[in-house]
C-alpha positions in Angstrom: 0.1 0.0 0.0 1.2 3.5 -0.8 -0.6 5.2 2.1 1.7 6.6 4.7 1.5 5.3 8.3 -1.0 7.4 10.4 0.7 10.1 12.4 -0.4 10.9 16.0 -0.6 14.7 15.6 -3.2 15.2 18.4 -1.7 17.5 21.1 -2.3 15.1 23.8 -0.4 12.4 22.0 2.4 14.9 21.3 2.5 15.6 25.1 2.8 11.9 25.7 5.5 11.4 23.2 7.5 14.2 25.0 7.0 12.4 28.3 8.3 9.2 26.6 11.4 11.1 25.6 12.1 12.0 29.2 11.3 8.6 30.6 13.2 6.6 28.0 16.5 8.7 28.0 19.2 6.8 29.8 16.9 3.8 30.8 18.6 0.4 30.9 15.5 -1.6 31.6 12.2 -1.1 29.9 9.6 0.2 32.3 6.0 -1.0 32.2 4.8 2.6 32.0 6.9 3.4 29.0 5.7 0.2 27.2 2.1 1.0 27.9 2.5 4.6 26.7 4.1 3.5 23.5 1.3 1.1 22.9 -1.3 3.8 23.6 0.2 6.0 20.9 0.5 3.2 18.3 -3.0 1.9 19.0 -4.6 5.4 18.8 -2.8 5.7 15.4 -4.1 2.3 14.3 -7.8 2.4 15.4 -8.7 6.1 15.6 -12.1 6.7 14.0 -13.4 3.2 14.2 -17.2 2.9 15.2 -17.5 -0.9 15.3 -15.5 -3.9 16.1 -15.2 -4.7 12.4 -13.9 -1.3 11.7 -11.2 -1.8 14.4 -10.1 -5.0 12.8 -10.1 -3.4 9.3 -8.1 -0.4 10.5 -5.7 -2.6 12.3 -5.2 -4.8 9.3 -4.7 -1.8 7.1 -2.3 -0.3 9.5 -0.2 -3.5 9.6 0.0 -3.5 5.9 1.2 0.1 5.8 3.8 -0.5 8.4 4.9 -3.7 6.6 6.6 -1.6 3.9 8.3 -4.6 2.1 5.1 -6.6 1.9 6.6 -9.6 3.6 3.6 -10.3 5.9 5.6 -9.4 9.0 7.1 -6.3 10.6 10.9 -6.3 11.0 12.7 -4.4 13.6 13.8 -1.8 10.9 10.2 -1.2 9.8 9.2 -0.9 13.6 11.9 1.8 14.0 10.4 3.7 11.1 6.8 3.5 12.6 8.0 4.7 16.0 9.8 7.7 14.4 7.0 8.6 12.1 4.6 8.6 15.2 7.1 11.2 16.7 7.9 8.7 19.6 11.4 9.7 20.5 13.2 7.0 22.4 16.7 5.7 22.4 17.2 2.7 20.0 18.0 0.4 22.9 14.5 1.1 24.3 12.9 0.7 20.8 14.6 -2.6 20.5 13.3 -3.6 24.0 9.8 -2.8 22.9 10.1 -4.9 19.7 11.3 -7.8 21.7 8.5 -7.5 24.1 6.0 -7.5 21.2 7.7 -10.5 19.5 6.0 -13.1 21.5 7.5 -16.1 19.6 11.0 -14.6 19.5 11.5 -15.1 15.7 12.6 -11.5 15.2 9.6 -10.6 13.2 6.2 -9.3 14.3 3.2 -11.2 13.0 -0.2 -9.5 12.7 -1.5 -11.4 15.7 1.5 -10.6 17.8 1.2 -6.8 17.1 -2.6 -6.8 17.8 -2.0 -8.6 21.1 0.7 -6.4 22.2 -1.3 -3.1 21.2 -4.7 -4.2 22.6 -3.9 -6.0 25.8 -5.3 -4.5 29.0 -2.8 -5.1 31.9 -4.6 -2.8 34.4 -8.0 -4.6 33.5 -6.4 -8.0 34.0 -5.1 -7.0 37.3 -8.5 -5.6 38.2 -10.2 -9.0 37.7 -7.3 -10.8 39.3 -7.6 -8.7 42.4 -11.4 -9.1 42.5 -11.0 -12.8 42.4 -8.5 -12.6 45.2 -10.9 -10.6 47.4 -13.8 -13.1 46.6 -11.5 -16.0 47.6 -10.7 -14.2 50.9 -14.4 -13.6 51.5 -15.0 -17.2 50.7 -12.5 -18.2 53.4 -14.2 -15.9 55.9 -17.6 -17.2 55.2 -16.4 -20.8 55.6 -15.1 -20.0 59.1 -18.4 -18.8 60.4 -20.3 -20.7 63.0 -23.9 -21.5 63.1 -24.9 -19.5 66.2 -26.8 -16.4 67.0 -23.9 -14.2 65.9 -23.7 -15.5 62.3 -25.7 -12.7 60.8 -23.7 -10.2 62.7 -20.5 -11.7 61.4 -21.8 -11.8 57.9 -22.5 -8.1 58.0 -18.9 -7.5 59.1 -17.6 -9.5 56.2 -19.8 -7.5 53.8 -18.5 -4.3 55.1 -14.9 -5.6 54.9 -15.6 -6.6 51.2 -16.8 -3.1 50.3 -13.8 -1.6 51.8 -11.4 -3.9 50.0 -13.1 -3.0 46.7 -12.6 0.7 47.5 -8.9 0.3 48.5 -7.8 -2.2 46.0 -10.1 -2.0 43.0 -10.9 1.7 42.6 -7.1 2.7 41.7 -7.1 -0.1 39.1 -10.3 1.3 37.5 -8.7 4.6 37.3 -5.5 3.2 35.8 -7.6 1.0 33.3 -9.5 4.1 32.1 -6.3 6.0 31.5 -4.8 3.1 29.6 -7.7 2.7 27.3 -8.0 6.5 26.8 -5.5 6.0 23.9 -5.4 9.8 22.8 -5.2 11.2 26.4 -8.5 13.2 25.9 -9.9 12.4 29.2 -12.7 10.5 27.7 -13.3 7.0 26.2 -14.2 7.5 22.6 -16.2 5.0 20.5 -13.1 3.5 18.9 -11.4 3.3 22.4 -14.6 1.9 23.9 -14.7 -1.1 21.4 -11.2 -2.2 22.7 -12.1 -1.6 26.3 -15.4 -3.6 26.3 -13.8 -6.4 24.2 -11.2 -6.8 26.8 -13.6 -6.5 29.6 -16.1 -9.2 28.4 -13.3 -11.5 27.6 -11.8 -11.2 31.2 -15.2 -11.1 32.9 -16.0 -14.5 31.5 -12.8 -16.0 33.0 -13.4 -14.3 36.3 -17.3 -15.2 36.3 -16.4 -18.9 36.0 -14.6 -18.7 39.3 -17.3 -16.7 40.9 -20.0 -19.2 39.9 -18.0 -22.1 41.3 -17.1 -20.5 44.6 -20.6 -18.7 45.1 -22.8 -21.7 44.2 -20.7 -24.2 46.1 -20.9 -22.0 49.3 -24.6 -21.5 49.0 -25.3 -25.1 48.5 -23.1 -26.0 51.4 -25.1 -23.5 53.6 -28.3 -25.2 52.6 -26.9 -28.6 53.6 -27.0 -29.9 50.0 -23.9 -31.8 50.4 -24.2 -34.7 52.9 -20.8 -36.4 51.9 -17.6 -35.8 49.7 -19.2 -38.0 47.0 -22.3 -35.6 46.4 -19.8 -32.7 46.4 -17.7 -34.3 43.8 -20.6 -35.0 41.6 -21.7 -31.3 41.9 -18.3 -30.2 40.8 -18.4 -32.5 37.8 -21.8 -31.2 36.7 -20.6 -27.7 37.1 -17.5 -28.4 35.0 -19.8 -29.7 32.2 -22.0 -26.6 32.4 -19.0 -24.3 32.2 -17.8 -26.2 29.2 -21.2 -26.0 27.4 -21.3 -22.2 28.1 -17.7 -21.8 26.5 -18.7 -23.7 23.4 
């Protein structure tokens, strides 16, 4: 294709590129923040203006083909360097090389389309959000299992509920803010339609992984409270049925 790669000329992106220059100068180890900021700029260049998931895929495909200047079907390090420069991302060559290696998942020295898309679109803060939520739920589960059956059970359950809300505030709220900033690819302070497509695609994918764990823990705990499991065999049978249900939902 003869069309030039898209250039991030938005003032917010230019400010971000300037910050990258400061952060990347003299750095011996690639920082997570530098990596995410570069991905934000490149992703913004690739998907800006998309209104549907299909348009996101089409724009990413077209962008990959533009960046693959020799038409080999992969992006070399040299081509990657050109993209970084044309997007006005000023980083030392060593840092650019580290970014390329990070994106090159199979380590063959070339970026395939799937590798580039995965690198650009992944949601590290959103992944941490769901992982942290799962951890909180596991902790709640452990607290619930330790409860007795006496008169104070309801009071203790209220305390656990209050503890859970506090953990959400302390451990999840910061990740929500970080995830928002990460998906705000152009740094405008809002999630535009093209950015929201990526956000909700990541959210739904991760939510399903998390919801499976929640269903297992929550249903099992509630069934135990109702005295549904008289012995280990009935519990094992329940686990088997639940596994079959999850597999059917996944298919």
